[in-house]
All heavy atoms as an XYZ file, in Angstrom:
885
protein
N      32.648    -12.298    114.070
C      33.903    -12.944    113.670
C      34.279    -12.458    112.273
O      33.451    -12.458    111.369
C      33.772    -14.474    113.690
C      35.001    -15.131    113.082
C      33.563    -14.963    115.127
N      35.536    -12.061    112.121
C      36.055    -11.636    110.820
C      37.134    -12.628    110.391
O      37.932    -13.085    111.213
C      36.649    -10.226    110.888
C      35.620     -9.135    111.162
C      35.217     -9.080    112.627
O      36.060     -9.147    113.507
N      33.921     -8.978    112.885
N      37.135    -12.936    109.103
C      38.051    -13.931    108.561
C      38.831    -13.340    107.397
O      38.242    -12.675    106.538
C      37.275    -15.156    108.090
C      36.372    -15.824    109.120
C      35.478    -16.875    108.459
C      37.191    -16.469    110.219
N      40.127    -13.614    107.343
C      40.968    -13.128    106.252
C      41.828    -14.275    105.747
O      42.602    -14.859    106.508
C      41.870    -11.969    106.709
C      42.763    -11.518    105.555
C      41.032    -10.801    107.214
N      41.670    -14.586    104.459
C      42.452    -15.656    103.842
C      43.716    -15.091    103.205
O      43.766    -13.928    102.805
C      41.642    -16.381    102.746
C      40.322    -16.953    103.184
C      39.161    -16.041    102.864
O      39.387    -14.809    102.790
O      38.034    -16.539    102.691
N      44.708    -15.959    103.077
C      45.932    -15.627    102.356
C      46.563    -16.908    101.852
O      46.194    -18.003    102.301
C      46.910    -14.863    103.253
O      47.288    -15.651    104.365
N      47.505    -16.761    100.925
C      48.264    -17.906    100.467
C      47.897    -18.428     99.092
O      48.537    -19.360     98.596
N      46.893    -17.850     98.459
C      46.542    -18.300     97.120
C      47.589    -17.884     96.104
O      48.523    -17.143     96.412
N      47.436    -18.380     94.887
C      48.370    -18.021     93.831
C      48.279    -18.950     92.649
O      47.317    -19.717     92.519
N      49.293    -18.879     91.802
C      49.372    -19.697     90.595
C      50.412    -20.787     90.801
O      51.537    -20.507     91.239
C      49.750    -18.826     89.397
C      50.041    -19.532     88.072
C      48.788    -20.229     87.558
C      50.567    -18.539     87.057
N      50.045    -22.019     90.496
C      50.956    -23.145     90.669
C      50.733    -24.132     89.532
O      49.626    -24.217     88.988
C      50.733    -23.807     92.045
C      49.342    -24.416     92.139
C      51.794    -24.831     92.355
N      51.758    -24.866     89.186
C      51.621    -25.891     88.150
C      50.981    -27.151     88.729
O      51.068    -27.414     89.937
C      52.983    -26.240     87.574
C      53.581    -25.149     86.694
C      54.827    -25.606     85.974
O      55.545    -26.466     86.463
N      55.083    -25.034     84.808
N      50.358    -27.904     87.862
C      49.763    -29.167     88.285
C      50.811    -30.038     88.962
O      51.956    -30.118     88.502
C      49.162    -29.885     87.088
N      50.417    -30.659     90.056
C      51.324    -31.471     90.840
C      52.013    -30.716     91.958
O      52.646    -31.326     92.825
N      51.871    -29.398     91.953
C      52.505    -28.571     92.965
C      51.685    -28.463     94.241
O      50.649    -29.131     94.392
N      52.164    -27.617     95.141
C      51.535    -27.463     96.451
C      51.341    -25.987     96.787
O      52.087    -25.120     96.318
C      52.390    -28.102     97.542
O      52.542    -29.490     97.330
N      50.337    -25.733     97.604
C      50.096    -24.417     98.174
C      49.557    -24.601     99.584
O      48.924    -25.629     99.873
C      49.060    -23.625     97.360
C      49.485    -22.918     96.073
C      48.268    -22.307     95.399
C      50.542    -21.866     96.347
N      49.780    -23.614    100.430
C      49.167    -23.638    101.753
C      48.373    -22.348    101.953
O      48.933    -21.249    101.867
C      50.209    -23.771    102.867
C      49.545    -24.007    104.222
C      50.523    -24.256    105.330
N      51.074    -23.025    105.893
C      51.515    -22.906    107.137
N      51.476    -23.943    107.949
N      52.016    -21.760    107.566
N      47.110    -22.511    102.222
C      46.239    -21.380    102.515
C      46.157    -21.173    104.020
O      46.209    -22.140    104.788
C      44.833    -21.613    101.961
C      44.715    -21.929    100.470
C      43.241    -22.079    100.092
C      45.401    -20.896     99.623
N      46.025    -19.918    104.410
C      45.851    -19.585    105.819
C      44.582    -18.750    105.986
O      44.197    -18.013    105.082
C      47.038    -18.778    106.342
O      48.233    -19.512    106.248
N      43.966    -18.876    107.138
C      42.777    -18.093    107.459
C      42.918    -17.584    108.888
O      42.932    -18.390    109.829
C      41.519    -18.928    107.326
S      40.012    -18.091    107.901
N      43.029    -16.275    109.028
C      43.119    -15.682    110.347
C      41.756    -15.192    110.815
O      41.038    -14.542    110.050
N      41.405    -15.517    112.037
C      40.117    -15.109    112.597
C      40.320    -14.061    113.669
O      41.294    -14.101    114.421
C      39.389    -16.321    113.179
N      39.396    -13.108    113.734
C      39.433    -12.082    114.771
C      38.003    -11.804    115.222
O      37.041    -12.231    114.595
C      40.091    -10.804    114.251
O      39.365    -10.271    113.158
N      37.888    -11.077    116.309
C      36.569    -10.792    116.870
C      36.233    -11.803    117.956
O      37.091    -12.177    118.742
N      34.997    -12.264    117.944
C      34.519    -13.188    118.991
C      34.923    -14.620    118.678
O      34.082    -15.515    118.525
C      32.996    -13.067    119.127
O      32.610    -11.747    119.443
N      36.209    -14.849    118.602
C      36.712    -16.169    118.185
C      36.385    -17.263    119.191
O      36.370    -18.437    118.826
C      38.219    -16.113    117.949
O      38.858    -15.653    119.148
C      38.563    -15.180    116.795
N      36.113    -16.907    120.430
C      35.769    -17.906    121.438
C      34.462    -18.616    121.087
O      34.193    -19.707    121.571
C      35.617    -17.247    122.806
C      34.523    -16.219    122.872
C      33.219    -16.589    123.164
C      34.783    -14.892    122.615
C      32.207    -15.647    123.211
C      33.779    -13.940    122.651
C      32.498    -14.323    122.941
N      33.654    -17.988    120.232
C      32.351    -18.554    119.889
C      32.414    -19.557    118.735
O      31.426    -20.232    118.444
C      31.380    -17.438    119.514
O      31.772    -16.800    118.308
N      33.576    -19.666    118.082
C      33.692    -20.536    116.907
C      33.684    -21.996    117.332
O      34.438    -22.400    118.208
C      34.962    -20.218    116.109
C      34.915    -18.789    115.578
C      35.125    -21.206    114.955
C      36.213    -18.349    114.925
N      32.857    -22.802    116.681
C      32.787    -24.234    116.953
C      33.405    -25.059    115.835
O      34.018    -26.092    116.059
C      31.324    -24.661    117.142
C      30.635    -23.939    118.288
C      31.366    -24.149    119.603
C      30.656    -23.420    120.734
N      31.425    -23.497    122.008
N      33.187    -24.634    114.608
C      33.770    -25.335    113.465
C      34.330    -24.315    112.480
O      33.835    -23.181    112.394
C      32.744    -26.219    112.729
O      31.719    -25.388    112.179
C      32.121    -27.241    113.653
N      35.342    -24.736    111.724
C      35.876    -23.925    110.642
C      36.026    -24.804    109.424
O      36.092    -26.036    109.532
C      37.210    -23.304    111.040
C      37.120    -22.343    112.207
S      38.644    -21.434    112.508
C      38.593    -20.227    111.148
N      36.069    -24.156    108.278
C      36.187    -24.954    107.069
C      36.622    -24.128    105.882
O      36.778    -22.911    105.969
N      36.849    -24.836    104.796
C      37.197    -24.218    103.519
C      36.157    -24.623    102.489
O      35.788    -25.788    102.376
C      38.573    -24.671    103.054
C      39.691    -24.147    103.884
C      40.294    -24.767    104.928
C      40.339    -22.878    103.741
N      41.266    -23.966    105.461
C      41.325    -22.802    104.741
C      40.193    -21.806    102.871
C      42.161    -21.687    104.904
C      41.016    -20.701    103.014
C      41.978    -20.647    104.015
N      35.701    -23.622    101.747
C      34.832    -23.820    100.602
C      35.585    -23.329     99.371
O      36.542    -22.573     99.486
C      33.538    -23.011    100.741
C      32.545    -23.560    101.730
C      32.765    -23.464    103.091
C      31.363    -24.154    101.286
C      31.832    -23.949    104.002
C      30.431    -24.642    102.179
C      30.673    -24.534    103.537
O      29.747    -25.026    104.428
N      35.129    -23.735     98.199
C      35.692    -23.193     96.968
C      34.598    -23.034     95.931
O      33.584    -23.743     95.957
C      36.810    -24.089     96.428
C      36.367    -25.452     95.933
C      37.590    -26.275     95.544
N      37.213    -27.588     95.028
C      38.093    -28.543     94.715
N      39.405    -28.311     94.882
N      37.682    -29.699     94.239
N      34.835    -22.101     95.032
C      33.886    -21.860     93.957
C      34.641    -21.611     92.667
O      35.408    -20.654     92.562
C      32.985    -20.664     94.276
C      31.864    -20.464     93.270
C      30.798    -19.500     93.757
O      31.021    -18.712     94.675
N      29.617    -19.566     93.165
N      34.430    -22.494     91.715
C      35.028    -22.364     90.394
C      34.081    -21.570     89.491
O      32.882    -21.519     89.743
C      35.297    -23.742     89.802
N      34.604    -20.959     88.438
C      33.753    -20.170     87.533
C      32.594    -20.998     86.983
O      32.796    -22.116     86.499
C      34.721    -19.765     86.422
C      36.051    -19.765     87.066
C      36.017    -20.892     88.058
N      31.394    -20.455     87.111
C      30.218    -21.126     86.585
C      29.707    -22.279     87.418
O      28.782    -22.986     87.003
N      30.294    -22.483     88.588
C      29.879    -23.595     89.440
C      29.432    -23.081     90.798
O      29.753    -21.968     91.198
C      31.019    -24.602     89.604
C      31.416    -25.296     88.318
C      32.419    -26.408     88.600
C      32.755    -27.166     87.329
N      33.730    -28.279     87.599
N      28.704    -23.931     91.509
C      28.270    -23.576     92.850
C      29.415    -23.722     93.841
O      30.358    -24.485     93.620
C      27.099    -24.475     93.268
C      25.802    -24.175     92.525
C      24.628    -24.952     93.110
O      24.814    -26.040     93.647
N      23.445    -24.402     92.994
N      29.311    -22.984     94.925
C      30.308    -23.108     95.989
C      30.197    -24.499     96.607
O      29.095    -24.993     96.878
C      30.081    -22.037     97.048
C      31.162    -21.925     98.088
C      30.938    -20.751     99.018
N      31.017    -19.476     98.318
C      31.034    -18.299     98.946
N      30.961    -18.248    100.261
N      31.099    -17.183     98.235
N      31.330    -25.133     96.815
C      31.325    -26.482     97.390
C      32.217    -26.536     98.618
O      33.227    -25.833     98.729
C      31.797    -27.511     96.356
C      33.232    -27.357     95.922
C      33.750    -28.535     95.095
O      33.156    -29.630     95.173
O      34.763    -28.349     94.399
N      31.836    -27.421     99.529
C      32.605    -27.625    100.756
C      33.829    -28.481    100.453
O      33.720    -29.525     99.820
C      31.733    -28.299    101.807
C      32.376    -28.611    103.148
C      32.829    -27.329    103.832
C      31.404    -29.378    104.027
N      34.977    -28.043    100.927
C      36.227    -28.764    100.697
C      36.635    -29.571    101.935
O      36.927    -30.761    101.842
C      37.353    -27.786    100.318
C      38.685    -28.515    100.207
C      37.014    -27.065     99.024
N      36.658    -28.908    103.084
C      37.103    -29.567    104.312
C      36.604    -28.785    105.517
O      36.400    -27.574    105.432
C      38.623    -29.672    104.353
N      36.430    -29.496    106.629
C      36.022    -28.848    107.872
C      36.842    -29.391    109.030
O      37.387    -30.505    108.962
C      34.530    -29.080    108.188
O      34.290    -30.480    108.336
C      33.634    -28.513    107.103
N      36.903    -28.603    110.108
C      37.605    -29.024    111.307
C      36.907    -28.406    112.510
O      36.471    -27.252    112.463
C      39.095    -28.609    111.260
C      39.857    -29.179    112.456
C      39.253    -27.087    111.188
C      41.372    -29.090    112.298
N      36.750    -29.174    113.576
C      36.156    -28.633    114.782
C      37.239    -27.971    115.619
O      38.390    -28.417    115.646
C      35.470    -29.731    115.611
O      36.448    -30.707    115.997
C      34.381    -30.411    114.808
N      36.889    -26.912    116.308
C      37.894    -26.198    117.085
C      38.147    -26.882    118.428
O      39.162    -26.633    119.050
C      37.454    -24.745    117.330
O      36.146    -24.745    117.931
C      37.393    -23.971    116.035
N      37.222    -27.735    118.842
C      37.411    -28.432    120.110
C      38.266    -29.670    119.949
O      39.426    -29.703    120.331
N      37.709    -30.699    119.340
C      38.414    -31.965    119.206
C      39.275    -32.093    117.975
O      40.015    -33.067    117.832
N      39.210    -31.112    117.066
C      40.031    -31.193    115.869
C      39.587    -32.262    114.883
O      40.383    -32.733    114.079
N      38.325    -32.640    114.954
C      37.821    -33.646    114.004
C      37.755    -33.033    112.611
O      37.311    -31.909    112.448
C      36.442    -34.131    114.441
C      36.450    -34.826    115.793
C      35.052    -35.158    116.286
O      34.081    -34.708    115.654
O      34.931    -35.871    117.285
N      38.180    -33.795    111.612
C      38.237    -33.295    110.248
C      37.367    -34.116    109.307
O      37.128    -35.308    109.531
C      39.675    -33.307    109.718
O      40.176    -34.649    109.753
C      40.574    -32.419    110.567
N      36.903    -33.444    108.255
C      36.157    -34.099    107.184
C      36.598    -33.476    105.867
O      36.943    -32.296    105.820
C      34.644    -33.918    107.370
C      34.068    -34.627    108.578
C      32.554    -34.466    108.641
C      31.985    -35.188    109.857
N      30.511    -35.031    109.947
N      36.583    -34.302    104.811
C      37.025    -33.843    103.504
C      36.042    -34.277    102.428
O      35.404    -35.320    102.533
C      38.396    -34.436    103.168
C      39.495    -34.033    104.108
C      39.793    -34.787    105.234
C      40.256    -32.889    103.860
C      40.804    -34.411    106.104
C      41.271    -32.510    104.715
C      41.532    -33.277    105.836
O      42.540    -32.895    106.684
N      35.970    -33.477    101.368
C      35.195    -33.910    100.218
C      35.984    -35.012     99.517
O      37.222    -35.087     99.636
C      34.954    -32.750     99.259
O      36.162    -32.324     98.670
N      35.289    -35.858     98.806
C      35.959    -36.963     98.124
C      36.975    -36.459     97.108
O      37.991    -37.120     96.858
C      34.914    -37.841     97.426
C      34.086    -38.650     98.404
O      34.515    -38.810     99.566
O      33.001    -39.120     98.011
N      36.729    -35.295     96.531
C      37.606    -34.792     95.484
C      38.980    -34.354     95.989
O      39.920    -34.249     95.201
C      36.931    -33.623     94.760
O      36.661    -32.559     95.660
N      39.118    -34.115     97.285
C      40.406    -33.656     97.816
C      40.994    -34.613     98.846
O      42.136    -34.411     99.288
C      40.285    -32.250     98.442
C      39.672    -31.275     97.462
C      39.505    -32.292     99.744
N      40.244    -35.630     99.216
C      40.702    -36.560    100.243
C      42.021    -37.195     99.833
O      42.178    -37.652     98.700
C      39.640    -37.628    100.480
C      39.746    -38.379    101.784
C      38.538    -39.282    101.988
C      37.264    -38.483    102.142
N      36.078    -39.341    102.407
N      42.985    -37.186    100.750
C      44.297    -37.754    100.470
C      45.278    -36.767     99.880
O      46.481    -37.040     99.818
N      44.784    -35.601     99.433
C      45.672    -34.580     98.850
C      45.718    -33.312     99.699
O      46.749    -32.641     99.756
C      45.184    -34.216     97.442
C      45.183    -35.379     96.471
C      44.861    -34.904     95.047
N      43.543    -34.304     94.939
C      43.322    -33.069     94.513
N      44.343    -32.286     94.166
N      42.091    -32.608     94.427
N      44.612    -32.971    100.329
C      44.529    -31.757    101.139
C      44.494    -32.122    102.618
O      43.942    -33.158    102.997
C      43.262    -30.970    100.811
C      43.233    -30.326     99.448
C      44.185    -30.621     98.476
C      42.225    -29.427     99.131
C      44.144    -30.030     97.230
C      42.164    -28.823     97.882
C      43.131    -29.130     96.932
N      45.062    -31.240    103.442
C      45.028    -31.424    104.888
C      44.615    -30.126    105.556
O      45.243    -29.085    105.338
C      46.391    -31.862    105.432
O      46.800    -33.069    104.789
C      46.313    -32.093    106.938
N      43.567    -30.192    106.353
C      43.102    -29.023    107.104
C      43.633    -29.116    108.524
O      43.704    -30.206    109.099
C      41.560    -28.938    107.090
C      41.085    -27.610    107.673
C      40.925    -30.121    107.815
C      39.576    -27.367    107.493
N      44.033    -27.983    109.065
C      44.537    -27.956    110.441
C      44.241    -26.585    111.034
O      43.853    -25.656    110.312
C      46.036    -28.247    110.472
O      46.752    -27.256    109.758
N      44.407    -26.489    112.340
C      44.176    -25.191    112.984
C      45.094    -25.010    114.174
O      45.540    -25.982    114.780
C      42.708    -25.031    113.398
C      42.325    -25.556    114.786
C      42.055    -27.028    114.783
N      41.565    -27.491    116.065
C      42.314    -28.131    116.949
N      43.582    -28.349    116.703
N      41.787    -28.556    118.084
N      45.371    -23.760    114.462
C      46.162    -23.394    115.635
C      45.261    -22.471    116.460
O      45.144    -21.282    116.153
C      47.446    -22.686    115.208
C      48.360    -22.374    116.381
O      47.850    -22.222    117.514
O      49.575    -22.270    116.160
N      44.613    -23.025    117.463
C      43.655    -22.239    118.238
C      44.318    -21.067    118.947
O      43.711    -20.005    119.103
C      42.931    -23.125    119.246
C      41.931    -24.057    118.575
O      41.524    -23.844    117.433
N      41.542    -25.112    119.283
N      45.557    -21.253    119.372
C      46.256    -20.174    120.090
C      46.474    -18.965    119.179
O      46.492    -17.821    119.647
C      47.586    -20.679    120.626
N      46.635    -19.227    117.876
C      46.853    -18.142    116.921
C      45.573    -17.761    116.187
O      45.601    -16.885    115.327
C      47.912    -18.549    115.906
C      49.291    -18.756    116.488
C      50.300    -19.121    115.396
C      51.693    -19.289    115.971
N      52.682    -19.646    114.920
N      44.471    -18.448    116.510
C      43.198    -18.202    115.802
C      43.385    -18.297    114.293
O      42.867    -17.457    113.535
C      42.619    -16.836    116.181
C      42.140    -16.790    117.617
O      41.526    -17.733    118.098
N      42.446    -15.700    118.309
N      44.100    -19.304    113.879
C      44.423    -19.465    112.460
C      44.136    -20.894    112.013
O      44.404    -21.837    112.746
C      45.890    -19.129    112.193
O      46.150    -17.790    112.608
C      46.216    -19.255    110.716
N      43.596    -20.996    110.807
C      43.326    -22.287    110.198
C      44.129    -22.385    108.908
O      44.399    -21.355    108.266
C      41.832    -22.431    109.894
C      41.456    -23.702    109.178
S      39.692    -23.804    108.838
C      39.451    -22.434    107.730
N      44.502    -23.597    108.537
C      45.323    -23.805    107.350
C      44.694    -24.859    106.440
O      43.941    -25.723    106.882
C      46.722    -24.264    107.744
C      47.412    -23.359    108.731
C      47.377    -23.642    110.091
C      48.087    -22.226    108.301
C      47.999    -22.804    111.009
C      48.719    -21.387    109.206
C      48.664    -21.682    110.557
O      49.278    -20.846    111.460
N      45.056    -24.772    105.175
C      44.720    -25.828    104.218
C      45.961    -26.108    103.399
O      46.369    -25.288    102.573
C      43.559    -25.420    103.312
C      43.068    -26.522    102.375
C      42.394    -27.648    103.178
C      42.087    -25.978    101.326
N      46.586    -27.240    103.667
C      47.745    -27.675    102.896
C      47.230    -28.434    101.684
O      46.539    -29.447    101.840
C      48.656    -28.554    103.734
C      49.861    -29.086    102.987
C      50.834    -27.997    102.571
O      51.119    -27.094    103.355
N      51.324    -28.062    101.342
N      47.558    -27.958    100.510
C      47.064    -28.561     99.275
C      48.246    -29.127     98.494
O      49.126    -28.377     98.063
C      46.318    -27.517     98.438
C      45.190    -26.821     99.195
S      44.236    -25.694     98.152
C      45.489    -24.457     97.796
N      48.264    -30.440     98.335
C      49.325    -31.122     97.601
C      48.747    -31.778     96.349
O      47.533    -31.973     96.242
C      49.989    -32.174     98.478
C      50.654    -31.587     99.701
O      51.152    -30.455     99.674
N      50.673    -32.356    100.780
N      49.632    -32.141     95.443
C      49.227    -32.816     94.201
C      48.073    -32.077     93.535
O      47.062    -32.676     93.147
C      48.815    -34.266     94.508
O      49.874    -34.969     95.115
N      48.231    -30.788     93.394
C      47.155    -29.965     92.855
C      46.864    -30.305     91.394
O      47.775    -30.661     90.627
C      47.500    -28.483     92.991
C      47.314    -27.924     94.407
C      48.086    -26.627     94.599
C      45.838    -27.720     94.696
N      45.591    -30.195     91.055
C      45.109    -30.484     89.707
C      44.447    -29.240     89.118
O      43.962    -28.381     89.875
C      44.086    -31.619     89.755
C      44.562    -32.883     90.424
C      43.426    -33.897     90.532
C      43.876    -35.176     91.230
N      42.771    -36.169     91.345
N      44.394    -29.140     87.807
C      43.717    -27.970     87.203
C      42.281    -27.805     87.695
O      41.801    -26.672     87.836
C      43.765    -28.286     85.709
C      45.007    -29.093     85.543
C      45.071    -29.952     86.788
N      41.621    -28.901     88.002
C      40.238    -28.803     88.478
C      40.127    -28.267     89.903
O      39.030    -28.033     90.398
C      39.525    -30.155     88.385
C      40.275    -31.319     88.974
C      41.075    -32.093     87.936
O      41.733    -31.466     87.085
O      41.052    -33.345     88.002
N      41.265    -28.078     90.566
C      41.250    -27.434     91.885
C      41.208    -25.904     91.763
O      41.076    -25.209     92.770
C      42.490    -27.829     92.692
C      42.517    -29.298     93.055
O      41.461    -29.833     93.447
O      43.601    -29.909     92.946
N      41.332    -25.401     90.541
C      41.290    -23.964     90.324
C      39.949    -23.395     90.773
O      38.889    -23.861     90.342
C      41.512    -23.636     88.837
O      42.830    -24.021     88.470
C      41.334    -22.153     88.577
N      40.002    -22.405     91.668
C      38.783    -21.824     92.226
C      39.165    -20.692     93.171
O      40.340    -20.518     93.509
C      37.986    -22.873     92.996
N      38.159    -19.955     93.599
C      38.332    -19.034     94.722
C      38.031    -19.835     95.989
O      36.981    -20.478     96.082
C      37.396    -17.813     94.623
C      37.572    -16.915     95.843
C      37.678    -17.037     93.339
N      38.948    -19.808     96.917
C      38.811    -20.552     98.156
C      38.394    -19.601     99.279
O      39.012    -18.550     99.477
C      40.119    -21.253     98.508
C      40.356    -22.484     97.668
C      40.659    -22.381     96.321
C      40.249    -23.767     98.213
C      40.852    -23.499     95.538
C      40.449    -24.896     97.439
C      40.739    -24.758     96.100
O      40.931    -25.874     95.319
N      37.340    -20.002     99.997
C      36.781    -19.183    101.065
C      36.930    -19.878    102.408
O      36.629    -21.065    102.539
C      35.301    -18.922    100.821
C      35.002    -18.133     99.564
C      34.773    -18.787     98.364
C      34.938    -16.745     99.588
C      34.499    -18.070     97.205
C      34.660    -16.018     98.444
C      34.444    -16.689     97.256
O      34.161    -15.977     96.120
N      37.341    -19.117    103.377
C      37.385    -19.579    104.756
C      36.006    -19.407    105.385
O      35.316    -18.417    105.108
C      38.426    -18.754    105.499
S      38.504    -19.025    107.271
N      35.625    -20.349    106.225
C      34.320    -20.304    106.876
C      34.458    -20.611    108.365
O      35.293    -21.442    108.750
C      33.388    -21.321    106.223
C      32.151    -21.627    107.053
O      32.105    -22.650    107.743
N      31.171    -20.758    107.004
N      33.663    -19.929    109.153
C      33.597    -20.214    110.593
C      32.141    -20.253    111.015
O      31.348    -19.408    110.592
C      34.347    -19.170    111.397
N      31.810    -21.227    111.837
C      30.451    -21.341    112.345
C      30.466    -21.484    113.850
O      31.376    -22.078    114.416
N      29.461    -20.914    114.488
C      29.406    -20.992    115.941
C      28.076    -20.540    116.481
O      27.074    -20.452    115.754
N      28.095    -20.254    117.767
C      26.873    -19.877    118.489
C      27.205    -18.677    119.345
O      28.172    -18.710    120.127
C      26.429    -21.061    119.353
C      25.083    -20.908    119.981
C      23.921    -21.084    119.236
C      24.954    -20.604    121.335
C      22.678    -20.967    119.823
C      23.719    -20.487    121.918
C      22.569    -20.672    121.162
O      21.341    -20.550    121.750
N      26.419    -17.589    119.170
C      26.749    -16.349    119.872
C      25.470    -15.639    120.245
O      24.633    -15.365    119.389
C      27.608    -15.460    118.965
C      28.193    -14.257    119.641
C      29.122    -14.399    120.659
C      27.823    -12.976    119.250
C      29.682    -13.297    121.269
C      28.370    -11.867    119.863
C      29.296    -12.021    120.873
O      29.847    -10.925    121.482
N      25.307    -15.358    121.536
C      24.140    -14.639    122.036
C      22.831    -15.246    121.548
O      21.939    -14.555    121.078
C      24.204    -13.156    121.658
C      25.022    -12.344    122.623
C      26.335    -12.004    122.305
C      24.496    -11.925    123.825
C      27.097    -11.274    123.200
C      25.258    -11.191    124.728
C      26.559    -10.865    124.412
O      27.318    -10.142    125.287
N      22.756    -16.562    121.649
C      21.506    -17.236    121.346
C      21.254    -17.545    119.891
O      20.172    -18.042    119.561
N      22.193    -17.255    119.020
C      21.988    -17.503    117.594
C      23.184    -18.195    116.972
O      24.323    -17.906    117.333
C      21.739    -16.185    116.855
O      20.587    -15.537    117.326
N      22.873    -19.099    116.040
C      23.938    -19.691    115.242
C      24.361    -18.693    114.166
O      23.557    -17.882    113.695
C      23.455    -20.975    114.575
C      23.178    -22.067    115.572
O      23.992    -22.360    116.433
N      22.004    -22.670    115.484
N      25.609    -18.770    113.765
C      26.074    -17.892    112.703
C      27.058    -18.635    111.803
O      27.624    -19.653    112.191
C      26.747    -16.635    113.266
C      28.075    -16.903    113.941
C      29.264    -16.989    113.209
C      28.140    -17.085    115.324
C      30.461    -17.250    113.827
C      29.347    -17.349    115.945
C      30.500    -17.426    115.196
O      31.700    -17.698    115.811
N      27.226    -18.088    110.616
C      28.221    -18.591    109.677
C      28.877    -17.383    109.024
O      28.188    -16.522    108.488
C      27.579    -19.478    108.623
N      30.195    -17.322    109.104
C      30.939    -16.201    108.536
C      31.866    -16.703    107.433
O      32.366    -17.829    107.500
C      31.741    -15.509    109.628
N      32.082    -15.860    106.427
C      32.994    -16.182    105.330
C      34.005    -15.067    105.158
O      33.698    -13.891    105.393
C      32.225    -16.363    104.018
C      31.491    -17.663    103.915
C      30.179    -17.764    104.366
C      32.099    -18.786    103.388
C      29.498    -18.972    104.284
C      31.417    -19.996    103.287
C      30.116    -20.086    103.739
N      35.195    -15.435    104.699
C      36.186    -14.450    104.320
C      35.936    -13.954    102.914
O      34.960    -14.337    102.264
N      36.848    -13.133    102.431
C      36.664    -12.516    101.113
C      37.120    -13.426     99.979
O      36.808    -13.175     98.819
C      37.421    -11.181    101.051
C      38.910    -11.291    100.739
C      39.733    -11.843    101.882
O      39.246    -11.982    103.007
N      41.001    -12.150    101.608
N      37.845    -14.468    100.318
C      38.288    -15.430     99.314
C      39.695    -15.167     98.818
O      40.175    -14.033     98.822
N      40.345    -16.229     98.384
C      41.674    -16.132     97.787
C      41.710    -17.035     96.557
O      41.220    -18.161     96.589
C      42.765    -16.506     98.802
O      44.063    -16.277     98.223
C      42.675    -17.952     99.255
N      42.281    -16.532     95.474
C      42.278    -17.246     94.206
C      43.392    -18.291     94.171
O      44.547    -17.994     94.476
C      42.455    -16.281     93.040
C      42.535    -16.934     91.674
C      41.215    -17.513     91.217
O      40.176    -16.854     91.305
N      41.239    -18.741     90.708
N      43.036    -19.488     93.762
C      44.006    -20.552     93.504
C      43.850    -20.954     92.041
O      42.755    -21.317     91.606
C      43.771    -21.763     94.421
C      44.653    -22.936     93.988
C      44.037    -21.394     95.873
N      44.950    -20.881     91.312
C      44.935    -21.248     89.895
C      45.995    -22.318     89.659
O      47.167    -22.115     89.991
C      45.209    -20.041     89.000
O      44.233    -19.024     89.257
C      45.132    -20.437     87.525
N      45.569    -23.443     89.104
C      46.480    -24.551     88.827
C      46.574    -24.712     87.318
O      45.576    -24.998     86.646
C      45.991    -25.854     89.473
C      47.013    -26.969     89.251
C      45.732    -25.654     90.963
N      47.773    -24.542     86.794
C      47.975    -24.655     85.351
C      48.376    -26.075     84.976
O      49.048    -26.771     85.745
C      49.045    -23.670     84.895
O      50.283    -23.974     85.498
N      47.978    -26.483     83.794
C      48.284    -27.845     83.351
C      49.610    -27.908     82.617
O      50.209    -26.903     82.291
C      47.169    -28.347     82.442
O      46.993    -27.473     81.351
């Protein structure tokens, strides 16, 4: 599975951005997708996840109520709508896909997209 993110950029605090993640390859094997982020000098953290079957979602406490994760299985695309952005949301955002293929679990990441929120 290959993942490509897009939609990052520079936005003022309180603004919005929508990230997209396109998946290709053995997409039928994907069970869950999610977004991670990594700020300078910090560890990568999980932001949100969504299952490809039932569409169940989970969010970190830091983004709950402001971010919305969604997916379009027909387009093999996942989205992250980010509203009420804060400077502390500044990070590189990575798309993630996890699944089961030929007897093994796997986890794939995209190359990341930069989100910068100015105060």
